[in-house]
C-alpha positions in Angstrom: -12.8 -9.6 13.1 -15.7 -8.3 10.9 -17.2 -4.8 11.2 -19.7 -2.4 9.8 -18.5 0.5 8.1 -19.7 3.4 9.9 -18.6 7.1 9.6 -16.6 8.9 12.3 -17.5 12.6 13.0 -15.0 14.9 11.5 -13.1 12.2 9.6 -13.3 10.7 6.1 -12.3 7.3 7.2 -13.1 4.7 10.0 -10.1 3.5 11.7 -9.5 -0.2 12.5 -10.0 -1.1 16.2 -8.2 -4.4 16.4 -8.8 -5.0 20.0 -12.5 -4.3 20.3 -14.5 -7.3 20.1 -16.9 -7.4 16.8 -20.2 -6.4 17.3 -23.5 -5.1 15.4 -24.6 -5.8 11.8 -22.1 -7.5 9.6 -19.8 -8.7 12.9 -18.6 -12.4 12.3 -15.9 -14.6 13.9 -12.7 -13.1 15.1 -9.3 -14.0 13.9 -9.2 -12.5 10.5 -8.0 -13.8 7.1 -4.7 -14.8 6.1 -3.4 -14.4 2.6 0.3 -15.1 1.6 2.0 -12.5 -0.4 5.6 -12.9 -2.0 6.9 -10.8 1.0 5.1 -12.5 3.7 1.6 -13.2 5.2 -1.1 -10.7 5.9 -4.1 -10.9 8.0 -7.2 -8.9 7.3 -10.9 -8.8 8.0 -14.2 -8.8 6.8 -16.2 -5.8 6.4 -20.3 -5.4 5.5 -22.4 -2.7 4.6 -25.5 -2.1 2.5 -25.9 -5.9 1.9 -22.4 -6.4 0.5 -19.4 -8.2 2.2 -15.5 -8.3 1.4 -12.3 -8.8 3.0 -10.1 -6.1 3.5 -6.4 -5.9 3.9 -5.0 -2.6 5.0 -1.5 -1.2 5.0 0.5 -3.6 2.7 4.1 -2.3 2.1 4.6 -2.1 -1.8 8.0 -0.3 -1.6 10.5 0.6 1.1 9.9 3.5 3.4 11.4 6.5 1.3 13.1 7.9 4.1 16.7 9.2 5.0 19.0 8.6 1.9 15.9 7.2 -0.1 14.3 10.4 0.0 13.8 11.8 -3.6 14.8 8.2 -4.7 12.9 5.8 -7.0 11.0 3.3 -5.0 12.9 0.4 -3.5 11.6 -3.1 -2.9 9.9 -3.6 0.4 11.7 -5.8 2.8 9.9 -9.4 3.7 8.8 -10.1 6.9 8.3 -13.4 9.1 5.1 -14.4 10.8 1.7 -12.9 9.9 1.5 -9.3 9.7 -1.6 -7.2 11.1 -3.3 -5.8 7.9 -6.3 -4.3 9.9 -5.2 -0.6 10.4 -5.0 2.0 8.0 -1.4 3.1 6.8 -0.1 6.5 7.2 -0.6 9.3 5.0 2.0 10.6 3.1 3.4 14.2 4.0 0.9 16.9 3.0 -0.5 20.1 4.5 -3.7 20.3 6.4 -6.5 18.3 4.7 -9.9 17.2 5.5 -8.9 13.7 3.8 -8.0 11.1 6.2 -7.3 13.6 9.0 -7.3 10.6 11.7 -4.4 8.8 10.4 -0.7 9.9 11.1 1.5 11.5 8.5 4.7 10.0 7.9 7.1 9.5 4.8 6.9 5.9 5.7 3.8 5.7 3.6 4.0 3.6 0.6 1.4 1.3 1.3 -1.6 -0.2 -0.2 -5.1 -1.7 0.6 -6.8 -4.6 -1.1 -10.7 -5.3 -1.0 -11.7 -8.6 -2.3 -14.8 -10.7 -2.5 -12.9 -13.7 -3.5 -12.6 -16.6 -1.1 -9.5 -18.3 -3.0 -6.7 -17.4 -5.0 -8.0 -19.2 -8.0 -11.0 -16.7 -8.6 -8.8 -14.8 -11.0 -11.3 -11.7 -10.8 -10.7 -8.5 -12.5 -8.6 -5.8 -10.6 -9.3 -2.2 -10.2 -6.4 -0.2 -8.9 -7.6 3.3 -7.6 -5.7 6.4 -7.1 -6.9 9.1 -4.9 -7.5 13.1 -5.9 -6.1 15.9 -4.0 -4.0 17.8 -6.7 -0.7 15.6 -6.2 -0.7 17.3 -2.9 -3.0 15.9 -0.4 -5.2 13.0 0.2 -5.1 9.4 1.1 -6.2 5.9 -0.2 -7.4 5.3 3.6 -10.9 6.1 3.1 -14.2 4.1 3.6 -15.5 5.4 0.5 -12.6 4.0 -1.8 -12.5 0.6 0.5 -16.4 0.1 0.6 -17.4 -3.6 0.0 -20.2 -2.6 -2.9 -17.8 -2.1 -5.7 -16.0 -5.5 -5.1 -19.1 -7.2 -4.5 -19.7 -6.8 -8.3 -17.0 -9.2 -9.1 -13.9 -7.3 -8.9 -10.9 -7.0 -6.5 -10.4 -3.3 -5.5 -6.8 -1.9 -4.7 -6.2 1.6 -3.4 -2.7 2.9 -3.1 -0.9 5.8 -1.6 2.1 7.6 -3.2 4.3 10.4 -2.5 2.9 13.9 -2.9 3.8 17.4 -3.3 7.6 18.2 -3.0 8.3 14.8 -2.0 6.8 13.2 -4.7 7.3 15.8 -7.7 10.5 17.9 -6.6 13.0 18.1 -9.7 16.5 19.6 -8.9 19.8 19.3 -11.2 21.5 17.5 -8.4 18.7 14.8 -8.2 18.8 14.8 -12.1 22.5 13.9 -11.8 21.8 11.0 -9.5 19.7 9.1 -12.2 16.0 8.4 -12.9 13.1 10.2 -11.1 13.9 14.0 -10.7 10.4 15.5 -10.6 8.7 12.1 -10.9 9.0 10.3 -7.7 5.4 9.9 -7.2 4.9 8.8 -10.7 7.6 5.8 -10.1 5.6 5.0 -6.9 2.4 4.6 -8.8 4.4 2.3 -11.2 5.8 0.3 -8.5 2.2 -0.1 -6.9 1.2 -1.6 -10.3 4.4 -3.8 -10.3 2.9 -5.1 -6.8 -0.3 -6.2 -8.1 1.2 -8.0 -11.1 3.3 -9.8 -8.4 0.8 -10.6 -5.9 -2.8 -9.9 -6.6 -3.4 -13.4 -7.8 -3.1 -14.5 -3.9 -6.3 -12.2 -3.2 -8.2 -13.7 -6.2 -7.3 -11.1 -8.6 -6.3 -11.5 -12.4 -2.9 -9.7 -12.8 -3.7 -9.9 -16.6 -6.8 -7.8 -16.4 -6.1 -4.6 -14.5 -7.9 -1.5 -14.8 -6.5 1.9 -13.1 -8.7 4.6 -12.4 -8.6 7.8 -10.3 -10.4 10.9 -9.7 -9.1 14.7 -9.9 -5.2 14.4 -9.2 -5.9 10.6 -9.2 -6.8 11.0 -12.9 -3.5 12.8 -13.5 -2.0 9.7 -11.9 -3.7 7.7 -14.2 -2.6 9.8 -17.2 1.0 9.6 -16.2 0.8 6.0 -16.3 -0.8 6.0 -19.8 1.8 8.4 -21.1 5.0 6.5 -19.5 6.5 4.0 -21.7 7.9 2.5 -18.2 4.4 1.3 -17.5 3.5 -0.6 -20.6 1.9 -3.8 -19.8 1.1 -3.3 -16.1 -2.7 -2.3 -16.9 -5.1 -3.0 -19.5 -7.9 -0.2 -19.1 -8.3 3.1 -17.6 -10.8 5.4 -15.9 -10.2 9.2 -15.5 -12.7 10.8 -13.4 -12.6 14.7 -13.4 -8.9 14.7 -13.8 -8.3 15.0 -17.7 -6.4 18.4 -17.7 -3.0 16.7 -18.1 -3.8 16.2 -21.7 -3.8 19.8 -22.3 -0.8 21.5 -23.7 -1.1 24.2 -21.0 -0.5 21.7 -18.2 2.8 20.7 -19.4 5.6 21.3 -16.8 9.1 21.1 -18.4 12.3 19.9 -16.9 13.6 23.4 -16.8 10.3 24.8 -15.1 10.4 22.4 -12.4 14.1 22.5 -11.6 13.7 26.3 -11.1 10.6 25.6 -8.8 12.9 23.0 -6.8 15.9 25.6 -6.7 13.5 27.9 -5.1 12.4 25.4 -2.6 16.0 24.9 -1.8 16.3 28.2 -1.0 13.5 28.5 1.1 14.6 25.6 3.1 18.2 27.1 3.4 19.7 24.3 1.5 21.1 26.1 -1.7 25.0 25.8 -0.7 27.6 23.6 -1.9 25.8 20.3 -1.1 22.0 21.0 -1.4 20.8 17.4 -1.4 22.5 16.6 1.7 21.0 19.5 3.4 17.5 18.8 2.0 17.6 15.1 3.0 18.5 16.2 6.5 15.8 18.3 6.9 12.4 17.2 8.4 9.5 16.5 6.1 7.6 19.3 8.1 10.4 21.8 6.9 10.4 20.5 3.5 6.5 20.9 3.4 6.6 24.3 5.1 9.4 25.4 2.5 7.1 24.3 -0.3 4.4 26.6 0.7 6.7 29.6 1.2 8.3 28.8 -2.3 4.8 28.5 -3.7 5.9 24.9 -4.9 3.5 23.6 -7.4 3.3 19.7 -7.8 2.7 18.4 -11.5 4.0 15.5 -13.4 7.5 16.5 -15.0 8.4 15.9 -18.7 12.0 14.7 -17.6 12.7 12.8 -21.0 12.5 9.2 -19.7 9.7 8.7 -17.2 7.7 11.1 -19.1 9.5 11.5 -22.3 7.7 14.3 -23.8 4.8 16.6 -23.0 1.5 14.6 -22.4 -0.3 16.3 -25.0 2.1 15.5 -27.9 2.2 12.0 -26.7 -1.3 11.9 -27.0 -1.5 13.5 -30.3 1.1 11.2 -31.9 -0.8 8.2 -30.5 2.2 7.2 -28.4 0.1 6.7 -25.2 -1.3 3.3 -24.0 -4.2 2.7 -26.4 -5.8 0.7 -23.8 -9.8 1.2 -23.5 -10.8 4.5 -21.5 -13.6 6.0 -19.9 -13.4 9.7 -19.2 -15.8 12.2 -18.0 -16.6 14.8 -15.1 -19.7 16.0 -13.3 -22.3 18.4 -14.5 -21.3 21.3 -12.8 -17.4 21.0 -13.7 -16.3 23.1 -16.6 -14.0 20.6 -17.7 -16.9 18.9 -19.6 -16.4 21.7 -22.0 -12.6 21.5 -22.4 -10.5 18.9 -21.2 -13.0 15.9 -21.1 -13.5 16.2 -25.1 -9.8 16.9 -25.8 -8.8 13.7 -24.1 -11.5 11.6 -25.7 -10.7 12.9 -29.1 -7.0 12.6 -28.9 -7.4 8.9 -27.4 -10.1 7.9 -29.9 -8.5 9.4 -32.7 -5.2 7.2 -31.9 -7.5 4.1 -32.0 -8.1 3.8 -28.2 -11.5 2.7 -27.4 -13.0 5.5 -25.7 -16.3 6.2 -23.6 -17.2 9.7 -22.1 -19.7 10.2 -19.3 -21.4 13.1 -17.4 -22.2 12.2 -13.8 -25.3 14.3 -13.0 -27.2 12.4 -10.0 -27.8 14.4 -6.9 -28.8 13.1 -3.4 -32.2 13.7 -2.3 -31.4 16.3 0.0 -29.4 18.2 -2.6 -31.9 17.4 -5.4 -34.3 19.6 -3.3 -32.0 22.5 -3.1 -32.5 25.2 -5.8 -29.4 25.5 -8.2 -27.3 22.6 -6.7 -25.5 20.5 -9.2 -23.4 17.6 -9.2 -20.0 18.7 -8.0 -16.3 17.5 -8.2 -16.1 14.1 -6.6 -19.6 13.6 -5.9 -19.6 10.7 -8.2 -17.2 8.6 -6.1 -19.8 7.9 -3.4 -21.9 6.2 -6.1 -19.0 4.5 -8.1 -17.9 2.7 -5.1 -21.3 2.2 -3.9 -20.7 4.0 -0.6 -24.2 5.4 0.0 -24.8 6.9 2.5 -21.2 6.9 4.1 -19.7 8.7 1.6 -22.2 11.4 1.4 -21.3 12.1 5.0 -17.6 12.4 4.8 -15.9 15.7 5.3 -14.2 15.8 2.0 -17.7 15.6 0.2 -19.4 17.9 2.3 -16.4 20.4 1.8 -16.6 20.1 -2.1 -20.5 20.4 -2.0 -20.3 24.2 -2.1 -18.6 24.1 -5.4 -21.9 22.9 -6.7 -24.1 25.5 -5.1 -25.0 22.7 -2.4 -25.3 23.4 1.5 -22.8 21.6 3.5 -24.9 19.3 5.6 -25.1 15.7 5.2 -28.0 15.2 2.4 -31.1 13.0 2.7 -30.7 9.8 0.3 -33.5 7.6 -1.0 -34.0 4.5 -3.1 -33.1 6.5 -6.2 -29.7 7.1 -4.9 -29.1 3.3 -4.0 -30.1 2.4 -7.5 -27.7 4.9 -9.2 -25.0 3.6 -6.8 -25.8 0.2 -7.9 -25.6 0.9 -11.6 -22.5 3.1 -11.4 -20.7 0.4 -9.6 -22.1 -2.3 -11.9 -21.0 -0.2 -15.0 -17.7 0.5 -13.7 -17.1 -3.2 -12.9 -18.5 -4.2 -16.2 -15.6 -2.3 -17.9 -13.2 -3.8 -15.9 -14.3 -7.3 -16.8 -14.8 -6.9 -20.4 -13.2 -3.7 -21.6 -16.8 -2.3 -22.5 -19.1 -0.6 -20.1 -22.3 -1.6 -21.5 -24.3 -3.8 -19.3 -26.8 -6.1 -20.9 -30.2 -5.4 -19.6 -29.2 -2.0 -17.9 -27.4 0.3 -20.5 -26.0 0.1 -23.9 -23.2 3.1 -23.8 -22.0 3.8 -27.3 -18.5 4.1 -28.2 -17.4 7.7 -28.5 -15.8 9.5 -31.5 -15.4 13.0 -32.2 -18.2 12.7 -34.8 -20.5 11.1 -32.9 -19.9 13.1 -29.6 -22.0 10.5 -27.6 -21.7 10.4 -24.0 -23.7 8.5 -21.1 -25.4 10.6 -18.5 -25.3 8.9 -15.3 -28.2 10.0 -13.3 -31.8 9.1 -13.2 -32.5 7.6 -15.7 -29.3 6.5 -17.2 -29.2 7.8 -20.9 -27.0 8.1 -23.8 -26.8 11.3 -25.1 -24.7 13.5 -27.7 -22.9 16.7 -27.0 -20.7 16.4 -24.0 -20.0 20.0 -23.9 -23.5 21.0 -23.5 -24.0 18.8 -20.4 -22.0 21.3 -18.3 -24.4 23.2 -16.1 -22.9 26.2 -14.3 -23.3 26.3 -10.6 -24.7 29.5 -9.1 -22.1 32.2 -9.4 -21.4 32.5 -5.5 -20.4 28.8 -5.7 -18.4 29.0 -8.9 -16.3 31.7 -7.5 -15.1 29.6 -4.2 
């Protein structure tokens, strides 16, 4: 089945409707596309929008459902299946509280799935691979979004993978009893991300991707996930480049969560759950995930990557300062209205470049036409995603984008867009794809993006026009005071 990508009112995603005959622009022959993975065959479909077409495979399991006795265990191998698995419907979201992100998909602990969007027509294409991790502060969100799985970025010659991982207390709970069981206490979500990269290594060639040329990228909490993989020695060799969009704070010393602190939070959650008796883990695993989420809210549980001595062997700041992170080519930046341009972005860029990691820094300043016309509105948290993925206009109308707009002093109505926005989306997706292909984001004939050092303090302003500038700290423009306080 083939379909256009159209937004649902009140949801950030488009649900697959497998029983409906294809119709409208971009529709093609029914029957889907079959790819053989190591665990079994999957049938996807073709999607088209804004002149771009790609095959999409949704809801492929990369690990076993972490339910029952596997709750708060490292991810286990997924089971093989017989026949052809339908991969045209979005997978479940991982348990979380209320969120505008993917609200039309069910919540379930059975959520360790990924989606693949590929322009390749044969396994021999060996295209660069870009693996994206969604935001949501390690607490909310989903990979199941038409923005993240749009065909435009893949049409630039890359295979895009978007992956779910455990969130909140189910992904980042630490407890002395869990530590006694073995690896993972406090970092089950971090290990899920590693498992998704192992799936990419073992299976992506069947979708036309090159397992030896993998870029990981993420926004906000997804940037935290990317940094966790750069800091973890367990993930060495599973990726070769990294992009952190508006999510570089984990490199700050102030963002360190020690095992002691994390276990105290875990003990508080257990008490709130009524599971602080002689066998807390049995009681905690017997509780519904809904009760776990409710207890986490009651105990004011805060999810973060934990310094456990193995998955994350030391504070992330110290790992980067000592040059022990994965020194892969890195793009790091944020949007004009984000104060992280003054702190976390230059700190991460300075640490990584000083350690010998090739580094490029950006500020995203583009506003769609409707918001350009609003006094005081500045590019806000998450806005760049619609452009990087080429999802104009669908990404601009998503509930998540409209919710975040108030942080930039922008109205919360879908903005008009014009050819300037389409051009910037094409440019941004070309630059991100070029980085994935070569490890250098400069695009001949489009932009020469100078490499960053602390001495040069050079960055790329992604807006109209594209321009290399100096002084990333000065790129920050404070949103209106009312918006800044929201």
